[in-house]
C-alpha positions as CSV (number, residue, x, y, z in Angstrom):
1,M,47.8,108.1,61.6
2,S,47.3,107.3,57.9
3,A,44.0,105.7,57.0
4,G,45.8,103.7,54.4
5,L,47.5,101.4,56.9
6,S,46.2,98.0,57.4
7,P,44.7,97.2,60.9
8,A,47.8,95.0,61.7
9,R,50.3,97.7,60.8
10,R,48.2,100.4,62.5
11,L,48.4,98.2,65.7
12,V,52.2,97.9,65.4
13,V,52.6,101.7,64.9
14,T,50.4,102.4,67.8
15,V,52.4,100.1,70.1
16,L,55.7,101.7,68.9
17,V,54.3,105.3,69.5
18,L,53.2,104.3,73.0
19,A,56.6,102.8,73.8
20,V,58.4,105.9,72.7
21,V,56.1,108.1,74.8
22,A,56.7,105.8,77.8
23,V,60.4,106.1,77.4
24,L,60.3,109.8,77.0
25,A,58.0,110.2,80.0
26,T,60.3,108.0,82.1
27,G,63.4,109.9,81.0
28,G,61.6,113.2,81.7
29,A,60.7,112.0,85.1
30,L,64.3,110.9,85.8
31,L,65.6,114.3,84.6
32,L,63.1,116.1,86.7
33,G,64.1,114.0,89.7
34,R,67.7,114.8,89.2
35,Q,67.0,118.5,88.9
36,S,64.8,118.3,92.0
37,D,67.6,116.5,93.9
38,A,70.2,119.1,92.8
39,A,67.8,121.9,93.7
40,G,67.0,120.3,97.0
41,R,70.6,120.0,98.1
42,Q,71.4,122.7,100.7
43,P,74.8,124.4,100.5
44,V,77.2,123.8,103.4
45,S,76.9,126.5,106.0
46,L,80.0,128.7,106.3
47,E,79.0,129.6,109.8
48,E,79.2,126.1,111.2
49,P,82.7,124.7,111.1
50,G,83.0,120.9,111.4
51,P,86.0,118.7,112.1
52,V,89.3,119.5,110.4
53,L,91.2,116.9,108.3
54,L,94.9,117.5,107.7
55,V,96.4,115.8,104.6
56,P,100.2,115.1,104.6
57,G,102.4,115.9,101.7
58,Y,104.8,113.8,99.6
59,G,106.2,111.1,101.9
60,G,103.1,110.9,103.9
61,S,104.6,111.8,107.3
62,A,101.9,112.7,109.8
63,S,104.5,114.2,112.1
64,A,104.9,117.2,109.9
65,L,101.3,118.2,110.5
66,Q,101.0,117.2,114.1
67,P,102.0,120.6,115.5
68,L,99.3,122.2,113.4
69,A,96.8,119.6,114.5
70,D,97.8,120.2,118.2
71,R,97.3,123.9,117.8
72,L,93.9,123.4,116.3
73,V,92.9,121.1,119.1
74,A,94.1,123.6,121.7
75,E,91.8,126.2,120.0
76,G,88.9,123.9,120.4
77,R,88.7,122.3,117.0
78,D,88.4,118.6,116.2
79,A,91.5,117.9,114.1
80,T,92.8,114.6,112.6
81,V,95.8,113.9,110.4
82,V,94.7,111.7,107.6
83,A,96.8,108.5,107.1
84,V,97.6,108.2,103.4
85,P,98.4,104.9,101.7
86,G,101.9,103.6,101.9
87,D,104.4,106.4,102.2
88,G,102.5,108.9,100.2
89,T,104.6,108.5,97.1
90,G,102.1,106.4,95.2
91,D,99.2,107.5,93.1
92,L,97.7,110.7,94.6
93,R,94.3,109.5,93.6
94,E,94.6,106.7,96.2
95,S,95.4,109.3,98.8
96,A,92.2,111.1,97.7
97,E,90.2,107.9,98.4
98,A,91.7,107.8,101.8
99,L,90.6,111.4,102.4
100,A,87.1,110.5,101.3
101,E,87.0,107.6,103.8
102,A,88.4,109.9,106.6
103,A,85.8,112.6,105.8
104,G,83.0,110.1,106.0
105,A,84.2,108.7,109.3
106,A,84.6,112.2,110.7
107,L,81.1,113.2,109.7
108,E,79.7,110.0,111.2
109,R,81.7,110.4,114.4
110,T,80.8,114.0,115.1
111,G,77.4,114.4,113.5
112,A,78.7,117.5,111.7
113,E,77.4,118.4,108.2
114,S,80.7,119.4,106.7
115,V,84.5,119.2,107.1
116,D,87.4,121.6,106.7
117,V,90.5,120.3,105.0
118,V,94.1,121.5,105.2
119,G,96.4,120.0,102.6
120,Y,100.1,120.5,103.0
121,S,102.3,120.4,99.9
122,A,101.1,117.4,97.7
123,G,98.3,117.1,100.3
124,G,96.7,120.2,98.7
125,V,96.6,118.4,95.4
126,V,95.0,115.4,97.1
127,A,92.4,117.7,98.6
128,R,91.6,119.0,95.1
129,L,91.3,115.5,93.7
130,W,88.9,114.6,96.5
131,A,86.8,117.7,95.9
132,A,86.6,117.1,92.2
133,E,85.3,113.6,92.9
134,G,82.4,114.6,95.1
135,G,84.2,115.8,98.3
136,A,83.1,119.4,97.4
137,D,79.6,118.5,98.5
138,V,80.7,118.1,102.2
139,A,83.6,120.5,102.4
140,R,83.1,123.9,104.0
141,R,86.7,125.2,103.4
142,I,89.8,123.8,101.8
143,V,93.1,125.4,102.7
144,T,96.3,124.4,100.9
145,L,99.8,125.0,102.3
146,G,102.6,125.4,99.7
147,S,100.9,123.0,97.2
148,P,102.3,122.5,93.7
149,H,99.0,123.2,92.0
150,H,100.8,123.7,88.7
151,G,103.7,121.4,89.3
152,T,107.2,121.9,90.6
153,T,110.4,122.0,88.5
154,L,112.0,120.0,91.3
155,A,109.9,117.0,90.1
156,D,110.9,117.7,86.5
157,L,114.5,117.6,87.5
158,A,114.1,114.4,89.5
159,G,112.2,112.7,86.6
160,S,115.0,113.7,84.2
161,L,118.1,112.9,86.2
162,A,116.9,110.1,88.4
163,P,113.7,108.6,87.1
164,D,114.1,105.5,89.2
165,R,113.9,107.8,92.3
166,C,110.8,109.7,91.1
167,P,107.8,107.4,91.9
168,E,104.3,108.1,90.7
169,A,103.4,110.9,93.1
170,C,106.7,112.6,92.1
171,R,105.7,112.3,88.4
172,Q,102.2,113.6,89.1
173,M,103.7,116.8,90.5
174,S,105.9,117.7,87.5
175,T,105.0,120.7,85.5
176,R,104.1,118.4,82.6
177,S,101.8,116.2,84.7
178,A,98.7,114.9,82.9
179,L,97.0,114.7,86.3
180,L,97.5,118.3,87.1
181,A,96.6,119.3,83.5
182,Q,93.3,117.6,83.9
183,L,92.7,119.0,87.4
184,N,93.5,122.6,86.2
185,A,91.3,122.4,83.0
186,G,88.4,124.7,83.5
187,D,87.5,125.6,87.1
188,E,90.4,125.1,89.5
189,T,88.2,125.5,92.5
190,P,84.9,123.5,92.2
191,E,81.8,125.2,93.6
192,G,80.9,124.2,97.1
193,P,83.8,124.9,99.6
194,T,85.5,128.2,99.8
195,W,89.2,128.0,99.0
196,V,92.4,129.5,100.5
197,S,96.0,129.0,99.2
198,I,98.7,129.9,101.7
199,W,102.3,129.7,100.5
200,T,105.7,131.2,101.0
201,T,107.8,133.1,98.5
202,Q,110.9,131.4,100.0
203,D,109.8,127.9,98.9
204,R,112.6,125.9,97.4
205,T,110.6,122.7,97.1
206,V,107.6,124.0,95.1
207,T,109.4,125.9,92.4
208,P,108.5,128.4,91.3
209,P,106.7,129.2,94.5
210,E,103.9,130.9,92.5
211,S,102.8,127.4,91.4
212,A,100.8,127.4,94.7
213,R,98.5,130.1,93.3
214,L,95.0,128.7,92.8
215,E,92.5,130.4,90.5
216,G,89.3,131.1,92.5
217,A,91.0,130.9,95.9
218,L,92.0,133.5,98.4
219,D,95.7,133.8,97.5
220,L,97.8,134.4,100.6
221,P,101.6,134.5,100.5
222,V,102.9,134.5,104.1
223,Q,105.1,137.5,103.1
224,S,102.1,139.5,102.1
225,V,101.1,139.5,105.8
226,C,104.6,139.7,107.4
227,A,107.1,140.9,104.8
228,D,110.1,139.9,106.9
229,A,108.8,136.4,107.6
230,R,111.4,133.6,107.0
231,V,109.4,130.5,106.2
232,P,110.8,127.7,104.1
233,H,108.5,125.0,102.7
234,V,109.2,122.5,105.5
235,D,108.1,125.1,108.1
236,L,104.7,125.9,106.7
237,P,102.8,123.5,109.0
238,R,104.8,124.3,112.1
239,A,105.6,128.0,112.0
240,P,103.5,129.8,114.6
241,L,102.7,132.7,112.2
242,V,101.5,130.3,109.5
243,Q,99.5,128.3,112.1
244,A,97.8,131.6,113.2
245,I,97.0,132.4,109.5
246,V,95.4,128.9,109.1
247,L,93.3,129.4,112.3
248,E,92.0,132.7,110.9
249,Q,91.0,131.0,107.6
250,L,89.2,128.2,109.4
251,R,86.9,130.5,111.5
252,P,83.2,130.8,110.8
253,G,82.2,132.8,107.8
254,D,84.1,133.6,104.6
255,P,87.9,133.4,104.2
256,I,89.6,136.5,105.7
257,P,91.9,138.7,103.5
258,L,94.9,139.5,105.6
259,G,97.6,142.1,105.1
260,P,100.5,143.9,106.9
261,E,98.1,145.4,109.4
262,D,97.5,141.9,110.7
263,C,101.1,140.9,111.1
264,A,101.7,142.0,114.7
265,R,98.4,140.5,115.9
266,L,99.1,137.1,114.3
267,R,102.6,137.0,115.6
268,G,101.4,137.8,119.1
């Protein structure tokens, strides 16, 4: 400190320096605390499956997913179809909030440390929104069924020809959707859960069907397992073959690559 400063100014400078040091020390402590918290968070175990949450698609009908939920329960899994707000045609972010509430309730009810999520059609986009907003911390596996991850031209057509019949969720699933553009910017599959995308090449609702591809996920067209499978979009949650594929992907451990050699076993 300069010897030319008066005692009064020297005191002011000293106080300012001490204040700056205190702020930096506090900030450093907070930063270290955050780093410590992040470092201390244990990843979800892939070997300990928890309850399964099934997220409906556009329209919000739980009945479409009930056959799959029943099959999961028959196999010994705890499975719940999530009730999405209204009829599932509103803002998909509100459905993601409903999924967050359902996940919290399932963890509290079962005492499990993680959940598995199966999102059908738009429900897969809802699952991704939930994961991006913190759900990835408690998800072990996220499986999407015929989800328009990159939009569907059917929504484009609806928005152009009958905009009054294309509500918010419809617009959010167009190929020009700002929501999907934001969701797909950077990493499409946030770290935390392992991801699987199951879809059918015969989809006439999600068009083109390849929109269901998800970067970073195990990509699994039904026809890559059974080439002669006839599975339209509406049958994805209820076709026995697809249900068997979903069950395989929800087992303990990593997602399971499947191919033609597995077709007979899964159909049996």
